[in-house]
C-alpha positions, -999 to +999 in steps of 0.1 A: +336+002-103+357+004-135+393+007-123+403+019-158+383+051-153+406+059-124+440+052-140+460+081-155+459+081-193+497+080-197+499+049-174+470+033-192+488+036-225+522+028-211+542-002-223+562-014-193+599-020-194+608-056-199+640-067-181+661-097-190+647-116-160+612-109-171+618-125-205+633-157-191+623-172-158+646-200-146+630-235-142+659-247-121+679-261-150+716-254-153+718-224-177+745-202-191+731-166-186+745-143-213+714-121-216+717-093-189+753-080-192+761-092-156+794-100-141+796-138-147+817-146-116+795-160-089+795-142-055+758-146-044+746-113-058+762-110-092+729-118-109+699-095-110+671-104-085+638-118-096+618-087-106+586-103-095+599-118-062+581-150-070+593-172-041+584-146-015+551-139-031+542-176-032+548-178+006+528-147+013+500-159-009+499-192+008+498-177+043+470-152+034+450-175+012+452-153-019+467-154-054+502-142-062+485-119-086+470-100-057+505-090-043+529-062-051+562-058-032+580-026-028+611-009-013+593-002+019+556+008+021+565+043+010+575+031-025+542+012-027+522+043-017+541+064-042+534+039-070+497+042-061+499+080-064+517+078-097+493+053-112+460+069-103+465+106-095+469+132-123+492+160-110+477+194-105+442+180-111+433+151-088+431+151-050+433+126-021+416+125+013+435+119+045+423+117+081+446+136+105+461+128+129+476+101+107+508+089+090+527+119+077+539+104+044+505+105+028+507+143+028+544+143+018+537+120-012+507+142-022+530+172-023+558+154-042+533+142-068+515+176-071+482+162-058+459+182-035+454+168-001+419+173+014+420+167+052+390+155+073+399+153+110+391+122+129+363+126+155+371+133+192+373+095+198+397+091+169+373+075+144+367+084+107+340+111+102+322+091+074+297+119+066+325+145+065+347+124+043+319+117+017+308+153+017+345+164+011+349+140-019+344+152-054+348+138-089+386+142-087+390+124-054+410+094-064+424+080-031+412+078+005+439+068+030+428+050+061+455+040+086+441+013+108+454+007+134+461+044+132+495+062+137+498+081+161+466+073+180+470+035+180+434+025+177+419+003+150+390+020+133+354+007+134+351-020+107+315-008+100+328+027+092+355+014+069+329-008+052+307+022+047+335+041+031+344+012+008+308+010-004+303+048-008+336+064-018+340+066-056+377+062-057+402+038-043+403+031-005+439+025+007+438+007+041+473+010+057+477-020+080+513-015+092+503-024+127+476-051+120+497-079+136+492-062+170+455-059+167+427-083+173+408-070+143+407-090+111+428-078+082+410-063+052+431-086+029+404-112+033+379-088+017+397-081-016+372-100-037+343-082-021+356-047-027+374-041-061+383-005-050+402-018-019+440-016-016+457-029+016+493-021+025+514-038+051+550-039+061+577-061+075+591-032+095+569-037+126+558-072+138+584-089+116+612-067+130+628-060+096+627-022+093+663-023+081+656-043+049+628-020+036+601-044+024+565-032+020+536-053+007+505-043-012+474-064-016+447-056-041+427-070-071+448-085-099+437-056-121+451-030-097+483-050-091+488-053-129+486-015-132+511-009-104+535-035-120+535-014-152+553+015-135+573-001-107+611-002-112+622-035-127+644-046-098+629-026-069+634-054-043+670-065-041+682-101-038+694-098-001+661-083+009+641-111-008+661-139+008+661-123+043+624-115+041+616-151+030+634-166+060+616-143+084+582-147+069+586-184+070+596-184+107+560-179+119+567-193+154+594-167+162+574-138+149+543-150+169+564-153+201+578-118+197+544-103+190+530-120+220+558-106+242+552-071+228+515-074+236+523-085+272+547-056+276+522-032+261+497-041+288+523-035+314+532-001+300+495+009+299+492+000+336+524+020+344+513+051+325+478+051+340+493+053+374+516+083+368+505+116+382+515+136+352+497+113+327+461+125+322+449+098+298+461+067+281+444+060+248+432+026+237+458+009+214+458-019+188+494-012+179+529-017+193+529+018+208+508+038+233+496+074+230+494+092+263+480+126+272+504+143+297+504+176+316+533+191+295+545+171+265+575+193+256+587+192+292+583+155+297+599+148+263+630+167+273+631+150+307+631+116+291+657+127+265+680+137+293+675+102+308+685+088+274+650+077+264+637+088+230+599+089+225+578+109+200+562+142+210+530+144+190+517+176+205+519+193+171+495+169+155+457+177+152+438+165+183+471+154+199+481+184+220+503+174+249+506+138+239+536+115+238+539+083+219+557+054+235+569+024+214+568-008+233+604-019+239+619-051+253+611-063+289+645-049+300+640-016+283+605-012+297+618-020+332+643+009+328+616+031+314+594+024+345+622+034+368+628+066+349+591+076+347+586+071+384+614+095+391+601+124+370+589+155+389 
């Protein structure tokens, strides 16, 4: 696949903005910086941040056994996804393919960027309909979004089906792995060299517990990353976010312990939900949440809200009528939830 054939012409011909911190990278020497019109009085954040987030990328690259050139960081995964749209989708001409029920921002970003969204529903067991996807694709289908583990269903998709799509879809395949740390499935990051049309997005908002700092990651071929770097804002990840993210990513023991606790609590919640009279089905999950089919989702949602418990009512989503999505909380929160659920009539 020739990636250049997928890039928008204006992006292909674009000369990216070069910031002061792009032109000079500190080697650790004591320098007098008079190049960026900054306030010279030191307060920890008076200087512009590293536009390429080199320290954080080096750590991520080491942990994932890839090159820094395979990584793009963004102001949350939503910025990363938007950059992919802006680099590869020509407004009012190209289209994307999404697989409802799925993460709602794909559709929103398509509308914002004036890109048609072709939807192919998941199968009844919440798996990609490979034949339906490939038959829906046309010469203007630039992106295929695969959320695995999927939100809101929770399941990780068949790796064979994703492989089949990577080998047959003639555009870029974006595998959104926001919940991969809660799954036993291998990340597709390890297959970047095998599939030049693969883009993998991840986040620090879930397993790393850093939703408040807004840091999303994108892994792809160096060619794709270079294209996205041409259009990203020069200082899209601020200094405080970079430092906070580095400390958390480096603390692998704490993250692993928290993920382990969440998985233990997830198993307990599954058992609890399966034994409630008003719960008709608990769907398999590879994420930090559980989708449950109930007798009356709007009613149960309101009952929980009155008890000061906020869940998501997914009944309006395709294939999800009368479902509620429960995020796994702390052991104390889940103990309180159990007491509340057992009292519902």
